[in-house]
N, C-alpha and C positions, 0 to 999 in steps of 0.2 A: 456365649463364651465356649471356646473349644478346649477340651481336656486331652492332653497327650497320654495315651495308655497303650495297652497291648492286648492282642487277641486272646480269648480264653481257651483256645483249642491247642494245637500241637506245639512241639518244642521249638519251632522257629520263633515263636512269640513275636509275630509281626507287629510292627508299630502301627497305631491307628489314632485318629482323633475322634472324640465323641462330642456331640453338641446336641442342644435341645431346640426343637422347633415344633410349636403347637402341641406340646405335651409328649412328643415322640423323641426318642433317642436316635440320632443319625450317626452313621459310620462313615468316616472318610479315611482312606489310606494315608499313612505318614510317608511321604516321598523322601524325607530326610533320614529316616531310620536306616542304618546301613545293612540290615539283614534282608528286609523285604523290598526296600527301595521303591515303595509305592505300590507294590503288588499285594493282593489279598486273594485267597481262594473263595469259593462260593460260601463256605461256612463262615469265614471272616466277615464278608459283606453282610451276612444275615445274623451276625452275632448278637445284635441288640434286640432281636425279636423275642428272646426269652425273658427279658427284664420285666415287661409288663404283661406277660402271658397269663391268660385266665386260669391256668393250672397251678400258678404259684401257691406254695404253702404260705399262709399268712398268720397262723397261730399254731401253738403246740397241739398235738393229738395224743390221746392216751386211750388204749384199748379198754373198753368197759367190760362189765360182767356179761354183756350180751354178745361179746366177741367183736364188736365194731369199734373203729377208731372214732373217738369223740373229742371235740374241742376242749381244751383245758387252759388255765392260766399258766404263765411261765413259772410262777412260784410253785404251783401245785405239781407241774410236770417235773421240775428240777428236784423237788423234794421227793417225789415218787422214785425217780432214778437213783438219787443218793441213798435213800433208805433201802431200796431193793439191792443195789450193788453192795452196800455194807452188810446186809443180811447174808448175801451169797458168800462174801469173803469171810465172815465170822464162821459160817458153817463149813466152807470148803477150802479156805485158805486164800491168800492174796492173789495168787495166780489164777483163781477160778473166774476172774473177770478179765476179758480181753478187749483190745482196742484194734480197730482196723481203719487205717488211714488211706491217703490218696496221693498220687503223683500230680494231682491238679491243685493241691493246696499251695498257698504262698509259702515262702521260706519261714516266715514268722509263725504261720499256723502249723507247719510240719514240726518246727522246733517246739512249739508250745504243746502240741499233742504228745510228743515224746516225753516232755517233762511231766505233763499231766498223768500219763500212764505210770511213770516210775516214781513220781513224788506224791501226787494226790491219791492215786489208786494203789501204788506200791506193787504193781504187777510187772512181771517179765514179759507178758504175752501181748506184745504190740508188733504188728507188721502192716503192710499196705499193698495196694494193688500194683505198685511198681514191681513187686516180686514177679508179676505176670508179664512184665515188659522189659526191664533193663537188667535184671539180676544176673543173667549169664554173661552179658557184655561187661558188667561191672566186675564180676569175679575174675574174668579173664584178664581184663586190663590191670587189675591189682596184682595179679600173679606175674604178668609179663613186664609191666612198666612200673609197678609200685604205686600207681595212682589211677583213679578212674575219672576221666572227664570225657564225655561223649566224643567231641572233637577236640583234640589237644592242640588245635591250631584255629585261627580265625577262618570263618566260612569262605572269605574271598580267596583263600588258597586253592579252592576247587578250580578256579579259573585257570590256574597256572600249572595244573597237572597235565602232562602229556598223555598219560594213560590213567584211567580210573577203572577199577574193578568194583562193582556194586553188587553185593550178594544178598538176595532175599529182601530187597527193598523196592518200593514202587512210589517214589516221591511225586510222580506226575499226578497221582490221585491223593496221596496222603499228606503231602506238603507242597502243593504246586508252585508257590513262590520260589522254592529252592531250584526249580528247573532253569531259571535264568542263569544260574552259575554253571550248569552243565552246558547250556547254550553258548555261554561265553567261552567255556573250555573248547567246545567244538569249533567255534569261529577262529580260535587260535591254532587250530590244527590238531587238537587233542582227540583222543579216542575214549569212548565210554563202552565198557563191557558189562553186561548185566547177566548175572546167574540167577535163574528163577525157574521153577517148574512151569510157570505160566508165561505166555508172551504178553505181559502187562503193557499198558501204554508206555511205561518207561522203557521196557525191553524192546518194544517196537520202534521207539525213537532212537535207541542206541545203535552204534555201529555193529556190535556183536551181541548175540544172545546165546547163553549156554543153558539149555533146557534140562537141567539136572533132575533126576528122580528124587522125589521128596525123601529127606532123611539121609542123603549121601554127601552132605556138605564137606565133611572132613576128608573124604576120599577125593573130592574135587580139589580141595586146597593142597593136599599131599601130592596129587598128580601134577598140579601146576608147579609146585616146588621141585618135584622130581625133574621136570623138563628144564627148569631154570638151572638146577645144579648140573644136570647132564650136559647142557649146552653152554656152560660156563658164563651164565648171565647173573650170578649172584655177586655181591660186593664183598669179596673176601677180606679186604682191609677194614671195612666197617664191622664186619662180623667179628674179626679178631680184636678190634680196639674197643668196641662199644657193646658187645653182647657176651652171653655165656650160654652153654648148653647146646650149641649147634651140632656137635659131633653125633649126639644121640638122634637128633632130628634128621641128620643126613643118613644115618643108618636105617631109620624107620621108613623114610620116604623112598629109599632105594627099591622098596617092594611095590611102589605105585607107578609102574610103567604105564604109558598111555593106553595100551590095549586093555590092560586090566581095569584101569579107571573108566574106560568107555563101557566095559561090561557092568561095572558097579553103578555108574551114574547115568548111563545112557547118552552122555555127551560124546559126539564123534571125536575120534583121535585127532583128526586134522584140525578140528576147531579148538581142542585143548592146546595143541602145539601153537596155533596162531595166537591164541589169547596169552599164553605164557611169553611168547616172543614179543608181543605188543608191550607187555609189562617190562620185560627184561631189557628191551632196546630203548625204552623211554628214559630221558634224562631226569624226569620227575614223574613219579608214579604213586598212586594212592590205592589203598584197599579199604573199602567201606562195607560194614555189615549192618544188617537191620534184623527185624524179627524173624525172618526166614530161617537162618541157621541158629538163631539164639533161643527161640521158643521150642526147644526140644529137650528130651531127657539127656542128651549129650551136648547141650548148648554151649557149655563152657569149653569143652574140647573142640567143638566146631569153631568157635571164635578164636581160640588159641591157634588153631591150624592156619587161619587166615592172617593172624598177627605174625606167624612165622614167615609167611610170604613177604609181608611188608618189611620185616626185619632183615630177611635175607637179601632183599633188594637194596638195603642200606638207606631207606627213605625216612625212617622215623626221626623227627627232629629237624628235617630239612624243609625249607620253604617250598610249597607246592607238592609235597610228598608226605607219606606216612600212613598211619592206620587211624581210622575213626569209626564210630558207630552212630547211626542216626537215631537219636533219642526220640521216643514216641510222645509221651504225655507232656502237657504244657509245662509242668515243673518236674519232669522226670529226672532232671539232673539235681536241682536243689532239693527235691523231695526225698532223695536217697542220701543226702549229706548230713541231715540235721537231727536224726534220732528217732524217726518213725519206723526204722527197721529193727527186727528182733535182736540183731547182733551189733548195733551201732549206737554211739553217742555223738552229739553234735561235733561238726568239724571233720566228719568222716573218721572218727576214732573208733577203735574196737572196744566194745563194752567189756571185754575180758582183760584189757590192758590196765594194770594197776595205776600207771601214771595218768591215763585218761580218766579213770574213775576218781582219782584224787583231784584232778583239775575241775571236773564237773561238780564234785562235792563242795568245792570251795565256792564256785559260782552259785550253786543252788543253796548253799549254807545248810548242808545235810551231812551226816556221817557217810564216808565212802562206802562202808559195808551195808548201808541201807539201800543203796542203788541196786536194783535187781540185776541178776546175771542175764545171760542170753536166754531169750524166750523162743517160742515156736514160730517158724516161718509161716507164710500165709496158708499154704496147703495143709501143713501140720496143724495150724490153728483151726482151720475149718473142720478137719477130721476130728478134732478134740471137742467140738461144740456139743454140749449136752452130755459129755462124758467127764472130761476134766475141767472144761471151761463152761460155766453155766450162765454167764452174763456177757454181752458183747455190745460195745459202743462203736458204731460205724460212722465215719465222717467223710462224706463226699465220695463214696464208692458204692457201686451197684454190683456186689459180688454174686447176687443171684443170677446175673446174666454174664458177667465177665469171667467168673471162675470156671474151671473145667468140670465136667461131669455135673452139670447144673441140677439134675434131679437129686443127686446125692447132697449137693449143697443146700437145696431147699429143705431137705429132710433134717440136716444138721441144724439149720437155723430154727426150724420148728421145734427142735428138742431143747432149745434154750429156756431158761426160767425168765430171762429178760433180754430182749433185743431192742436197742435204742439206735435210731438213725437220725443224723443231722444232714439235711439236704434241702434243696429248694423246690424240688418236684417230688411227687409220690412215686418214686421209682419202684421197680419190681421188688427190690429189697425192702424199701420203706413200707410197701404194702403188707409185708410179713411182720413188721415191727410191733412192739408193745407200746413204744413211745416214739413219736416223730417230732423233731425239733426243727422249725423253719429257719434256714440259713440265708444270709445275704449272698448275692451273686458277685461275679468278678468286677463289674463296673460300679458296685455299691460299697467297695472297701478299698483301703490302701494296703500296700505291702510291696514285697519284692518277689521276683521270679528269677530263675537262672536258666537260660536257654541252652540249646544243645552244644554251643561253643564254650560254655562256662562263663557267659556274659551275664552278670547280675544287673537287672533292670528294675525300674520302678513301675508298679501298677498303681494307678491313681484313681481315687473315687471320683466318679463323674455325676452320679445321681444318688439320691438317698434310697435306702432299702424301703420296701413297703412298711406301713405301720404294723407293728407286731412282730416284725422279723429282726433277728439279731445276727451280728457277725459271728463267725466261729470263735474268734478270740473272746468275744463277750460271753458266748455259751460256755467255753472252757473255764473262764474265770469264775462265772457264776456257779458252775457245777463243782469246781474245786472249793468254792466257799461253802456250798452245801455239804461238802464232805469234810469240812473243818479245816481247810488249808487256805483260807482267804489271804493270809499274810504272805503266802508264797506265790500268789497269782494276782497281785494288785497292779495289773497293767491297765492303763487307760487307753490303749490303742496299739496299733501295729508298730509305731515308732519306738515305744517303750520296750516292746518285745524284741525288736531288732537290736536295740542297744545291748540287751542281755545276750542275744545270739552272738553278737560280735565278741563279747567276752568269752562265751562258751566255745567259740571256734578258734580263739587265739592259740597259735602254735600247732593247730591241727593240720591235717593234709589239705582240707578245704578251709583255708583260713580267710575269713571275711572281716577280720578285726580292723583292717584299714579302710573298709567301705562304710560310708555314711549316706544318709538320705540326701544331705546337702551335696555331696560329691556326685551322687547319681543324678540329681536334678541338673547338674551342670554338664553332664556327659551323655553319651549314648550307651552307657553301661560300663561296668568295670569287670574285667576278667579275674577270677580267683586263680591261684592264691594271691591275696593282697594283704601282707602282714603289717602295714603301717599306713598312716594317713598320707605320708609322703610317697608311698609306693604307687607306681602307675597301674599296677595290675599286670597279669601275665597272659597275654593273648596266645603265645606259642610256648609249649612245653618241650622239654627234651633237647634243646639246642646244643647243650654241652654234656649233659649227663642225665641219668634217670634216678628218680627218688627210691632206689633200692639200696640194700646194705652195701653192695659192691659198686654202685653207681652205673651198673650195666643193665641193659634189658635182658630178659630171660627167655630163651627158646623153650618150648615144651613139646616133647614128642607126643603126637596124638594120633594113634592108629584109628582108622575108621571102625566104628562099632555098629552092630545092627540096631535098628530102631526098636523101641519097646514093644511094638505090635506089628508083626509082619502080615502081609496079605494072605488070605486063604481062599479056598473055593467058595466058602460061604460069604466072605468079605473080600472081594477081589480088587477093590480100588483103594488108593491112598486118598484120604480126606485131608484137605488143608484149608486153613481159614485165613482171614485177613480183613483189611479195611477197604472201603470204597470212597469215592470222591465226596458224596453228599452227606455222609454220616460220620460220626465220631464215637469211638469207644462203645459203651453199652447203648448209645442212642437216646439216653434219657433226655438230653437237650434237643438234639437234631431231629428226632422223630416228631417233635412238637412244632417245628418250624415249617410252615406251609410250603415254601419253595423247595426246601430240601426233601420234605416228605413226598411232594409231587414228583421230584426228579427220581427218587428211588423209594417207591411205596412199600416194597417188600423185598426180602432176600431172594436172590436167584442162585440156583445151583448150576454152576458152570460145568458142562459135560462135553467131551469131544463127540462130534457127530458119529464116529464109528462105534464108540462105546454106547451111545444112545440107541443107535440102530439095532445093536445086538439085544438091547433090553426093551425094544419096542417103544422107546420114548421119543416124542416129538417136541419141538420147541414150544414152550408155553404150557406143556402138560404139568399137572400137579404130580410131584414125585415124593416118595418117602426115602429118606436117607437114614440108614440104620448102622449102628456099630454095636459092640458088645455091651454098651451102657444104655442104649435106648434108641429112640427114633425121633425124627423131626420131619416137618413137611415144608416143601418149598416148590416154587415154579422152576421148571427147567429152562436153562439158557444154553443152547447148543453153540459151541464155538471151537474153532481149530486152534485157539490161543492157549489151549491147555493140553497136557499130555493125555494119551489114551488111557493110561493107568491111574489117572488122578481125577479128583472132583474138588471144586473150590466153592466155598460158601462164606459170605461175609458174616461177621459176628455181632451186628448192631441191634439185633432184635431179641425179644424174650418169648416166653411161652413155648408153644409148639413150633415156633419159627426160630428158636434159639439153637444155633449150631453147637453151642457149648453143652447142650444135652448129650452130645455125642463124643466130645473130645476126651482124650486120655489124661487122667490125673497123675500118671507116672512122672516123677520129677528128677531133675538133674541132682545128683548126690552132693554137688558143691553149692550150687546156686539156689536150689529149691524151685527152679523153673519147671512148670508143667509142660507136657508134650503137646502143645496146641497145634503144631504145624504138620503133624502126620499121625494118622491112625488108620487102621483097616476098616473099610466101610463097604456097604452095598447100596445100590440105588435102584429102585424099582418104580414103575409107573403105577399110580393109584387109579383104580376104577371109579370114575366119578358118576 
């Protein structure tokens, strides 16, 4: 029998079928699912390889007096966690225990984790690894549009855009099935413009490449808008009728004439003008951002600057046009909607909103004033470990690899009185834990996910988890019971949790109340908001108004600011990071899959040949890359596809091959996003 479900990796959530043959789980692409249309990337084709992997955790582990992780029963492990967390909270207060979630969790698990933190533990301190992924884009969209949905239009709109500006994204490697939409756009005569410090496979495939200097994104956006205004290519009627705040943006961008922007960004003036004219002359144009401009200490400002371009063109809300952001993690969209962020309650409600608190208090049957207020964002939470926060429960995240300044992170984790990790492999973070709880994987559980379009889809169980392994829902309910809150977590599975999630989101920005499992089983997914059973869902937002107080979108003046860490004689290069085709996130899964590991067995430091020659580095040499935070060791890959002042390293490895040993933890003051994409570095050849 074949089970229709979805890939566990990126936010496309490609449709696939799983079947069993001679004890093995086989993957087949779902040609009928409208997102991937039968396409899968190499990670998707190999997704089932992790299910029966020999490294699977199959029983709880508790660190003994000898310092080693030893097998334990579920009852003993859960009792140990409950007693230790309770002891910490009695001594240090409720907020002394924190929770760290994941953008890979289903909607049900993200919702239940938020409820567990605030009701079972009574702590304000819950955040998740999506803070390192989508937080800048989310904050910018909320400010400009009054709502945050990665793509506020269906993905097929990409085919109908005459011009697309893609900033800091490389879908040819990070989500290959998406490329069929850009191919269709080009077949229709459309133009793809890619802005990226590297000539990535996506940039090489596009008609235009803008090789901007890392950290100069806002200057690029302001320069493009300057040209559009100067050459009278903005939609003055749309600006007057559907937006507010443009006059200040017009004033600020007047200072970004092409010659100045070339000096700041390194993009030639002629190419800036050509790109602006391609956008301005198109009947339908899109601006898409990804992690490049967003994972910076000015990530919100960068994103707002590109939103300004889309608004000035008059494209937001029009079919085949607008602004969108390419969500990264599998449930990066749903994961940030349902309460596992420090400042949010389910339905994308603000935790400081009295009406939102009253609504959730009724759903949870608790006093409104018992719901904690805003807690610490991810980087703040990590910094507080061992100081204000003495116990931490990590679910589905490997922050020892994925967080910036990894050596500092390891030190903070080691300072905890109790670290508990729920995962299916012994990740680098789990190796540091006091208690490890074995979790079920994607194909072993039911639930829902929300892809980058805001399409809510069904994840279906295809195989049973190994004996001794529990789903995260079972773990959370059992741990809540051990903490004396059994009656508030009496869920017998994901469907029961989803029913409460529907009630919790009713009337919120991300309203799922009209979505049911039965409806999802009959469709290819339903786009939120969906406020009633009769409602068809909302594939396209902003067609007539924006969900702001005035009904208008908001421009934001965003002058370019210097990066948090400029180059020096000691650190003469810009270090930037990202993903590659064969691996995903911290690599906990993909580094265990033989075809993926064989394709990319180690991280390579991409260096321009001219830069390498000056340092005496040859291709294949072992090199040390160092920043103010530490050093890491890689093999050199010489390529002309990167700027001479930059170096690129993928972030999927741990230990001395972890590029996040080097990255800058400076954060955006609005989103809390760390500056992953640019810091000052040196690269030197090792004497072997």
